[in-house]
C-alpha positions as CSV (number, residue, x, y, z in Angstrom):
1,Q,-52.6,-46.4,55.4
2,V,-55.6,-44.7,54.0
3,Q,-59.2,-45.8,54.8
4,L,-61.9,-44.7,52.4
5,V,-65.6,-44.6,53.3
6,E,-68.1,-44.0,50.5
7,S,-71.7,-43.0,50.8
8,G,-74.5,-41.7,48.6
9,G,-75.4,-44.5,46.2
10,G,-78.9,-45.6,45.5
11,L,-81.6,-46.1,42.9
12,V,-82.6,-43.2,40.7
13,Q,-84.6,-42.8,37.5
14,A,-83.0,-41.8,34.3
15,G,-82.4,-38.1,34.1
16,G,-82.0,-37.8,37.9
17,S,-79.1,-36.9,40.1
18,L,-77.0,-38.4,42.9
19,R,-74.0,-37.2,44.9
20,L,-71.4,-39.6,46.1
21,S,-69.1,-38.8,49.0
22,C,-65.7,-40.4,49.9
23,A,-64.1,-39.6,53.2
24,A,-60.4,-40.3,53.7
25,S,-58.8,-41.1,57.0
26,R,-55.9,-38.7,56.4
27,S,-55.2,-35.4,54.6
28,I,-56.0,-35.6,50.9
29,F,-53.1,-33.1,50.3
30,S,-50.8,-36.0,50.9
31,L,-52.3,-38.1,48.1
32,N,-51.0,-38.3,44.6
33,A,-54.5,-38.9,43.2
34,M,-58.0,-39.4,44.5
35,G,-61.2,-40.0,42.7
36,W,-63.8,-42.4,41.4
37,Y,-64.0,-45.6,39.4
38,R,-66.9,-47.8,38.5
39,Q,-67.5,-51.4,37.6
40,A,-70.6,-52.6,35.8
41,P,-71.6,-56.3,35.8
42,G,-69.4,-58.2,33.4
43,K,-67.2,-55.2,32.6
44,Q,-63.8,-54.0,33.8
45,R,-63.4,-51.3,36.4
46,E,-63.0,-48.0,34.7
47,L,-62.1,-44.4,35.6
48,V,-64.9,-42.0,36.1
49,A,-63.3,-38.9,37.5
50,V,-60.2,-38.2,39.4
51,F,-58.0,-35.4,40.9
52,E,-54.4,-35.8,39.7
53,S,-51.3,-34.0,41.0
54,G,-53.3,-31.6,43.0
55,S,-56.1,-29.8,41.3
56,R,-56.0,-31.2,37.8
57,T,-59.1,-33.3,37.0
58,N,-59.6,-36.1,34.5
59,Y,-63.0,-37.4,33.4
60,A,-64.1,-40.3,31.4
61,D,-65.5,-39.1,28.0
62,S,-68.8,-40.8,28.8
63,V,-69.4,-38.6,31.9
64,K,-68.0,-35.2,30.7
65,G,-70.6,-32.5,31.1
66,R,-72.8,-34.6,33.4
67,F,-70.5,-35.5,36.4
68,T,-68.5,-33.2,38.5
69,I,-65.8,-34.1,40.9
70,S,-65.1,-31.8,43.8
71,R,-63.4,-31.9,47.2
72,D,-63.5,-30.4,50.7
73,N,-59.9,-30.4,52.0
74,A,-61.0,-29.5,55.5
75,K,-63.1,-32.7,55.6
76,N,-60.7,-34.9,53.7
77,T,-63.6,-35.7,51.4
78,V,-64.1,-36.0,47.7
79,Y,-67.5,-35.8,46.0
80,L,-69.0,-36.9,42.7
81,Q,-72.0,-35.0,41.6
82,M,-73.8,-37.0,39.0
83,N,-76.5,-35.3,36.9
84,S,-78.5,-36.5,33.9
85,L,-78.0,-40.1,34.9
86,K,-78.4,-42.8,32.3
87,P,-79.1,-46.5,32.7
88,E,-75.6,-47.2,31.4
89,D,-74.2,-45.4,34.5
90,T,-75.5,-48.3,36.6
91,A,-72.5,-49.8,38.4
92,V,-70.7,-50.1,41.7
93,Y,-68.8,-46.9,42.2
94,Y,-65.4,-47.2,44.0
95,C,-63.4,-44.4,45.7
96,N,-59.7,-44.6,44.9
97,A,-56.7,-43.0,46.5
98,Q,-53.1,-43.3,45.5
99,T,-49.8,-42.6,47.3
100,L,-46.3,-43.2,46.0
101,E,-46.4,-46.6,47.6
102,R,-49.9,-48.0,47.2
103,V,-53.4,-47.8,45.7
104,Y,-56.3,-47.8,48.1
105,W,-60.0,-48.7,47.4
106,G,-63.2,-48.1,49.2
107,Q,-65.8,-50.8,49.7
108,G,-67.9,-49.5,46.8
109,T,-71.4,-48.1,46.6
110,Q,-74.1,-49.3,44.2
111,V,-75.7,-46.8,41.8
112,T,-78.7,-48.1,39.8
113,V,-80.4,-46.0,37.2
114,S,-83.7,-47.2,36.0
115,S,-85.1,-46.4,32.5
């Protein structure tokens, strides 16, 4: 089992920044992947940024150059630094963790970017 607790969402003006945090209940070394997805109203959930197979990262094209995923292994925490935010980044952001057996999701945190 993996519990994921997210924090850091909120309301920000376009061009601003936010940092999301996701704390896992066990060592993130044991996970196959861990990262962030988002879901905007009326749209499907989509990948934002993820660590895969250790240190390799994967970003959605729409966030490349603006968002950075990082992690603190000692704290079992993954972060998403979001800069130059745009109104189209508005969504519920979900932390995701994957083992060989299962996929886990956090409860989600709302990010709203005003124009």
